[in-house]
C-alpha beads as a LAMMPS data file, in Angstrom:
LAMMPS data file: protein, C-alpha beads

84 atoms
83 bonds

1 atom types
1 bond types

-500.0 500.0 xlo xhi
-500.0 500.0 ylo yhi
-500.0 500.0 zlo zhi

Masses

1 110.0

Atoms # bond

1 1 1 -97.131 -294.375 -234.018
2 1 1 -99.222 -297.492 -233.612
3 1 1 -96.133 -299.703 -233.397
4 1 1 -94.723 -297.566 -230.615
5 1 1 -97.981 -297.639 -228.641
6 1 1 -98.124 -301.433 -229.019
7 1 1 -94.486 -301.649 -227.941
8 1 1 -95.320 -299.809 -224.715
9 1 1 -98.695 -301.430 -224.042
10 1 1 -97.425 -304.978 -224.650
11 1 1 -94.392 -304.223 -222.440
12 1 1 -91.970 -305.379 -225.128
13 1 1 -89.512 -302.836 -223.760
14 1 1 -88.808 -305.151 -220.814
15 1 1 -87.039 -307.637 -223.087
16 1 1 -84.521 -305.055 -224.364
17 1 1 -81.133 -304.875 -222.668
18 1 1 -80.210 -301.443 -221.288
19 1 1 -77.407 -299.495 -222.917
20 1 1 -74.022 -300.072 -221.319
21 1 1 -72.731 -297.154 -219.280
22 1 1 -69.772 -297.034 -221.660
23 1 1 -72.113 -296.090 -224.520
24 1 1 -74.523 -293.975 -222.461
25 1 1 -75.147 -290.370 -223.527
26 1 1 -73.185 -288.915 -220.604
27 1 1 -70.181 -291.266 -220.857
28 1 1 -66.691 -290.037 -221.650
29 1 1 -66.757 -291.806 -225.018
30 1 1 -70.005 -290.203 -226.166
31 1 1 -69.026 -286.791 -224.793
32 1 1 -65.782 -287.003 -226.780
33 1 1 -67.669 -288.005 -229.928
34 1 1 -70.024 -285.065 -229.435
35 1 1 -67.100 -282.672 -229.020
36 1 1 -65.471 -283.982 -232.217
37 1 1 -68.740 -283.561 -234.103
38 1 1 -69.102 -279.990 -232.828
39 1 1 -65.508 -279.258 -233.852
40 1 1 -66.138 -280.615 -237.342
41 1 1 -69.241 -278.435 -237.676
42 1 1 -67.263 -275.387 -236.515
43 1 1 -64.566 -276.137 -239.103
44 1 1 -67.219 -276.553 -241.809
45 1 1 -68.822 -273.207 -240.922
46 1 1 -65.396 -271.576 -240.779
47 1 1 -64.548 -272.933 -244.221
48 1 1 -67.852 -271.618 -245.581
49 1 1 -67.238 -268.204 -244.039
50 1 1 -63.732 -267.966 -245.473
51 1 1 -64.741 -269.048 -248.980
52 1 1 -68.193 -267.481 -249.327
53 1 1 -68.047 -264.309 -247.228
54 1 1 -64.395 -263.359 -247.522
55 1 1 -63.869 -264.727 -251.041
56 1 1 -60.777 -266.735 -250.148
57 1 1 -60.196 -269.598 -252.606
58 1 1 -60.794 -273.138 -251.348
59 1 1 -57.073 -273.927 -251.315
60 1 1 -56.539 -270.796 -249.192
61 1 1 -59.064 -272.007 -246.655
62 1 1 -57.307 -275.375 -246.531
63 1 1 -54.012 -273.588 -245.984
64 1 1 -55.479 -271.532 -243.114
65 1 1 -56.808 -274.642 -241.364
66 1 1 -53.595 -276.551 -242.062
67 1 1 -51.499 -273.796 -240.506
68 1 1 -53.897 -273.530 -237.561
69 1 1 -53.517 -277.281 -236.990
70 1 1 -49.732 -277.032 -237.214
71 1 1 -49.477 -274.115 -234.805
72 1 1 -51.947 -275.578 -232.311
73 1 1 -49.873 -278.780 -232.286
74 1 1 -46.718 -276.767 -231.691
75 1 1 -48.327 -274.833 -228.839
76 1 1 -49.702 -278.001 -227.223
77 1 1 -46.262 -279.590 -227.517
78 1 1 -44.594 -276.602 -225.879
79 1 1 -47.149 -276.501 -223.070
80 1 1 -46.854 -280.220 -222.402
81 1 1 -43.055 -279.962 -222.392
82 1 1 -43.094 -276.982 -220.033
83 1 1 -45.477 -278.581 -217.511
84 1 1 -44.600 -282.254 -218.085

Bonds

1 1 1 2
2 1 2 3
3 1 3 4
4 1 4 5
5 1 5 6
6 1 6 7
7 1 7 8
8 1 8 9
9 1 9 10
10 1 10 11
11 1 11 12
12 1 12 13
13 1 13 14
14 1 14 15
15 1 15 16
16 1 16 17
17 1 17 18
18 1 18 19
19 1 19 20
20 1 20 21
21 1 21 22
22 1 22 23
23 1 23 24
24 1 24 25
25 1 25 26
26 1 26 27
27 1 27 28
28 1 28 29
29 1 29 30
30 1 30 31
31 1 31 32
32 1 32 33
33 1 33 34
34 1 34 35
35 1 35 36
36 1 36 37
37 1 37 38
38 1 38 39
39 1 39 40
40 1 40 41
41 1 41 42
42 1 42 43
43 1 43 44
44 1 44 45
45 1 45 46
46 1 46 47
47 1 47 48
48 1 48 49
49 1 49 50
50 1 50 51
51 1 51 52
52 1 52 53
53 1 53 54
54 1 54 55
55 1 55 56
56 1 56 57
57 1 57 58
58 1 58 59
59 1 59 60
60 1 60 61
61 1 61 62
62 1 62 63
63 1 63 64
64 1 64 65
65 1 65 66
66 1 66 67
67 1 67 68
68 1 68 69
69 1 69 70
70 1 70 71
71 1 71 72
72 1 72 73
73 1 73 74
74 1 74 75
75 1 75 76
76 1 76 77
77 1 77 78
78 1 78 79
79 1 79 80
80 1 80 81
81 1 81 82
82 1 82 83
83 1 83 84
């Protein structure tokens, strides 16, 4: 806490370069990273639900997510072909 107060009082913050807009919290790059992190957390919770609550074996959960990935890729391919 003391270091932070000294940092502010001594105005050391003026010597620090601002973050580039490319790496800013609202940039496309950081928004995409946030979305990927949220997706990974959703997959983790889904895996836990399938294995712990429903009693599906771990390999079964992997198979469910593998098939979901396959079918979502097929659907995205069909949609892009139909509208592209």
